[in-house]
Structures are given as C-alpha cells and as structure tokens.
C-alpha positions as CSV (number, residue, x, y, z in Angstrom):
1,M,1.1,28.1,-23.3
2,I,-2.1,28.0,-25.4
3,D,-0.7,30.8,-27.6
4,F,2.5,28.7,-28.1
5,F,0.5,25.7,-29.5
6,L,-1.9,27.8,-31.6
7,E,0.7,30.2,-33.1
8,S,2.2,27.6,-35.4
9,Y,-1.3,26.8,-36.9
10,K,-2.2,30.5,-37.5
11,N,-1.3,30.3,-41.2
12,A,-1.7,26.5,-41.7
13,P,-4.4,25.3,-44.2
14,L,-7.5,23.8,-42.6
15,W,-6.9,20.3,-44.2
16,H,-3.4,20.2,-42.7
17,I,-4.9,20.9,-39.2
18,I,-7.6,18.3,-39.7
19,L,-5.0,15.7,-40.8
20,E,-2.8,16.5,-37.8
21,F,-5.8,16.2,-35.5
22,L,-6.6,12.8,-36.9
23,V,-3.0,11.7,-36.3
24,F,-3.4,13.0,-32.7
25,V,-6.6,11.1,-32.0
26,F,-5.7,7.8,-33.7
27,G,-2.1,7.9,-32.3
28,I,-3.4,8.1,-28.7
29,L,-6.0,5.4,-29.4
30,S,-3.3,3.2,-30.7
31,V,-1.1,3.5,-27.6
32,W,-4.2,3.0,-25.4
33,F,-5.1,-0.2,-27.2
34,A,-1.5,-1.4,-26.9
35,K,-1.6,-0.9,-23.2
36,K,-4.7,-3.1,-23.1
37,E,-3.1,-5.8,-25.4
38,N,-5.9,-5.0,-27.8
39,I,-5.2,-5.8,-31.5
40,W,-6.9,-2.5,-32.5
41,V,-3.5,-1.0,-31.6
42,Y,-2.5,-1.8,-35.2
43,P,-5.4,-0.5,-37.4
44,T,-5.6,2.7,-35.4
45,G,-1.8,3.1,-35.5
46,L,-1.7,2.4,-39.2
47,I,-4.1,5.3,-39.9
48,A,-2.0,7.7,-37.7
49,T,1.4,6.6,-39.3
50,V,0.2,6.8,-42.9
51,I,-1.1,10.3,-42.5
52,S,2.1,11.2,-40.6
53,V,4.2,10.0,-43.5
54,Y,2.4,12.5,-45.8
55,L,2.5,15.4,-43.4
56,L,6.2,14.9,-42.5
57,Y,7.1,14.6,-46.2
58,I,5.5,18.0,-46.8
59,A,7.3,19.5,-43.8
60,G,10.6,18.1,-45.1
61,Y,11.4,16.0,-41.9
62,I,12.9,13.0,-43.7
63,G,13.9,11.1,-40.5
64,D,10.5,11.3,-39.0
65,M,8.9,10.4,-42.3
66,I,11.0,7.3,-42.6
67,I,10.2,6.1,-39.1
68,N,6.5,6.5,-39.7
69,A,6.8,4.6,-42.9
70,Y,8.5,1.9,-40.9
71,F,5.8,2.1,-38.3
72,S,3.2,1.5,-41.1
73,V,5.0,-1.7,-42.2
74,M,5.6,-2.9,-38.7
75,S,1.9,-2.3,-37.9
76,I,1.0,-4.9,-40.6
77,Y,3.7,-7.3,-39.2
78,G,2.5,-6.7,-35.6
79,W,-1.1,-7.1,-36.6
80,Y,-0.2,-10.5,-38.0
81,M,1.9,-11.5,-35.0
82,W,-0.8,-10.5,-32.5
83,S,-3.6,-12.1,-34.4
84,K,-2.1,-15.6,-34.5
85,G,-4.3,-18.1,-32.6
86,A,-8.0,-18.7,-32.3
87,T,-8.5,-17.1,-28.8
88,V,-6.9,-14.3,-26.7
89,E,-5.2,-17.0,-24.7
90,D,-3.6,-18.5,-27.8
91,N,-2.2,-15.2,-28.9
92,L,1.3,-13.9,-28.5
93,P,2.1,-13.6,-24.7
94,I,3.9,-10.7,-23.1
95,T,7.5,-11.7,-22.4
96,R,10.9,-10.1,-21.7
97,T,13.6,-9.9,-24.3
98,N,16.3,-12.6,-24.4
99,S,20.0,-11.9,-25.1
100,N,19.6,-12.4,-28.9
101,E,16.6,-10.0,-29.0
102,K,18.6,-7.4,-27.1
103,I,21.4,-7.6,-29.7
104,I,18.8,-7.3,-32.5
105,G,17.3,-4.2,-30.8
106,A,20.7,-2.6,-30.4
107,A,21.6,-3.4,-34.0
108,L,18.3,-1.8,-35.2
109,F,19.1,1.3,-33.2
110,V,22.6,1.7,-34.7
111,V,21.6,0.8,-38.3
112,T,18.6,3.2,-38.2
113,I,20.8,6.1,-37.2
114,F,23.2,5.4,-40.1
115,V,20.4,4.9,-42.6
116,V,18.6,8.1,-41.7
117,F,21.9,10.0,-41.8
118,G,22.6,8.5,-45.2
119,I,19.2,9.4,-46.6
120,Y,19.7,13.0,-45.4
121,K,23.0,13.1,-47.3
122,Y,21.6,11.4,-50.4
123,F,18.9,13.9,-50.8
124,D,21.4,16.7,-49.9
125,Y,19.3,18.0,-47.0
126,E,21.0,20.4,-44.6
127,I,21.6,18.5,-41.3
128,K,20.8,20.7,-38.4
129,Y,21.2,20.0,-34.7
130,D,17.6,18.9,-34.3
131,N,18.1,16.4,-37.1
132,Y,20.7,14.6,-35.1
133,V,18.2,14.3,-32.2
134,D,15.7,13.1,-34.8
135,M,18.2,10.3,-35.9
136,I,18.6,9.1,-32.3
137,S,14.9,9.1,-31.5
138,S,14.3,7.2,-34.8
139,G,16.7,4.5,-33.7
140,I,15.0,4.2,-30.4
141,F,11.5,4.0,-32.0
142,F,12.6,1.5,-34.6
143,A,13.8,-0.9,-31.9
144,G,10.8,-0.2,-29.8
145,M,8.3,-1.0,-32.6
146,W,10.0,-4.3,-33.3
147,Y,9.8,-5.2,-29.6
148,M,6.1,-4.2,-29.5
149,A,5.3,-6.4,-32.5
150,R,6.7,-9.3,-30.5
151,K,5.1,-8.2,-27.2
152,K,8.3,-7.6,-25.4
153,I,7.8,-5.4,-22.3
154,E,11.0,-3.5,-23.1
155,N,9.2,-1.8,-25.9
156,W,7.6,0.5,-23.3
157,T,11.0,1.4,-21.9
158,L,12.1,2.5,-25.3
159,W,8.9,4.3,-26.0
160,I,9.2,6.3,-22.8
161,I,12.8,7.3,-23.6
162,G,11.9,8.2,-27.2
163,D,8.8,10.1,-26.3
164,I,10.7,12.2,-23.7
165,I,13.2,13.1,-26.4
166,V,10.7,14.1,-29.1
167,V,8.3,16.2,-26.9
168,P,10.7,19.2,-26.9
169,L,11.9,18.4,-30.4
170,Y,8.4,18.8,-31.9
171,A,7.8,21.9,-29.8
172,Y,11.0,23.4,-31.1
173,R,9.8,22.7,-34.7
174,G,6.5,24.4,-34.1
175,L,4.5,21.2,-34.2
176,G,2.5,21.9,-31.1
177,M,-0.1,19.3,-31.5
178,L,2.4,16.5,-32.1
179,S,4.4,17.7,-29.1
180,L,1.3,17.5,-26.9
181,Q,0.5,14.1,-28.4
182,Y,3.9,12.7,-27.5
183,L,3.6,14.1,-24.0
184,I,0.4,12.1,-23.6
185,F,2.2,9.1,-25.2
186,T,4.8,9.4,-22.4
187,I,2.2,9.2,-19.7
188,L,0.4,6.3,-21.4
189,A,3.7,4.5,-22.0
190,I,4.6,4.7,-18.3
191,S,1.1,3.4,-17.4
192,A,1.3,0.6,-20.0
193,Y,4.7,-0.5,-18.7
194,L,3.4,-0.8,-15.2
195,E,0.3,-2.7,-16.4
196,W,2.4,-5.2,-18.6
197,R,4.8,-5.7,-15.7
198,R,1.9,-6.5,-13.4
199,I,0.7,-9.1,-16.0
200,L,4.1,-10.6,-16.2
201,D,4.4,-10.8,-12.4
202,S,1.0,-12.4,-12.1
203,K,2.0,-15.1,-14.6
204,K,5.2,-15.8,-12.7
205,Q,3.2,-16.3,-9.5
206,Q,0.8,-18.7,-11.3
207,S,3.6,-20.8,-12.8
C-alpha cells in the first residue's frame, strides 16, 4: 500500500510534491473547520483550491481544475455569507434545504456535467471513462459547495457521496496523496454530518 502511494511521486519534482502536500494539509483543515462551523473553513480552503487549480491544470484534468476554480470563488462567497452578523449567534444558522433549494442543487448538478463536458470538447481533450466519473463528481461537488455556503446540512450528504467516488478515481490516476486526502474527507464529512444533525436536533428541542 505504501509503495502504491509513493510510486507515483518517484519522478515528480520536489516543488510539485510540496504543493500537493500543502493542498493535503489545508484541505483537511478546511473540512475540520467546516465541521466546527468555524469561518476558517474558507481561508484554509481557498489556499487548497487555488493550489489545486494550478496542479490540475498541469496534469491536464480540466474537470477537476474547473471545480477547484469554482471552489475558490464559492469560498469567497461562503466567507461573506458566514461572516454576516456581529456575533456567532447572529451568523448564518444550520438549516435544511427547502424545495426551491433542492431544485437549485439538482440544476447545478446537471448544468455542471454539461459545462464540463462542453469544455472537454471545446479544448479537444480525449474523453476517457475516468473523465465521465470526473464530470459526475464535479456536479455533486458544485451543488455541495453551494449548500455549504448557505449552511445546509445536505452539503455533507453530497460531500460524502462525492468523496467516495473520487477516492478510487484519484488512486487510478496515480494521485495517491489526493486519494488519501479524500478518504480522510469522507470520514470527516460523516462525522460533520452527525455533528450538524445533532445541532439541528438540539435547536428543534429548544424551540
């Protein structure tokens, strides 16, 4: 198992490994802060996604690059949404999605798949089987990031599904560190969902 993760980095330049390690660390920190409803989810996540955009561009994974660029933009939006209010109590509360938000999430999922597919076609990239998986996971993450910015508990459900999909995807592509990162993301997302649900349940009991 160790050899599998290290093999893909045997001929990689040191700066590449350092950048990927920074993505690994700041990405995990971001999910941890999200679980705790801590606004540092966004600055740490922004560092991870901006570096990822560069690394994925070099690797030629357009779908993943686009989603990380979107994450960067949504991190700024989410940072603004979470920071509204003078105190923690005034800030955006955890809620569930309503019918309209579910429709928006589904629309984001479908539109993202078509947009990523269109970009692959536009740049004349060969679309392989793993790229189709990439398109689906991109759609899931696009909707999940929008839900997270609005503190909807369903964001964790989408993160869990998306993470489970991309763990083997990145392993297949030889990106061992990213595959391990998303495995950790899956565990953290499950834990975060349970914690946010506990917060929601406690608010219901108080009301």
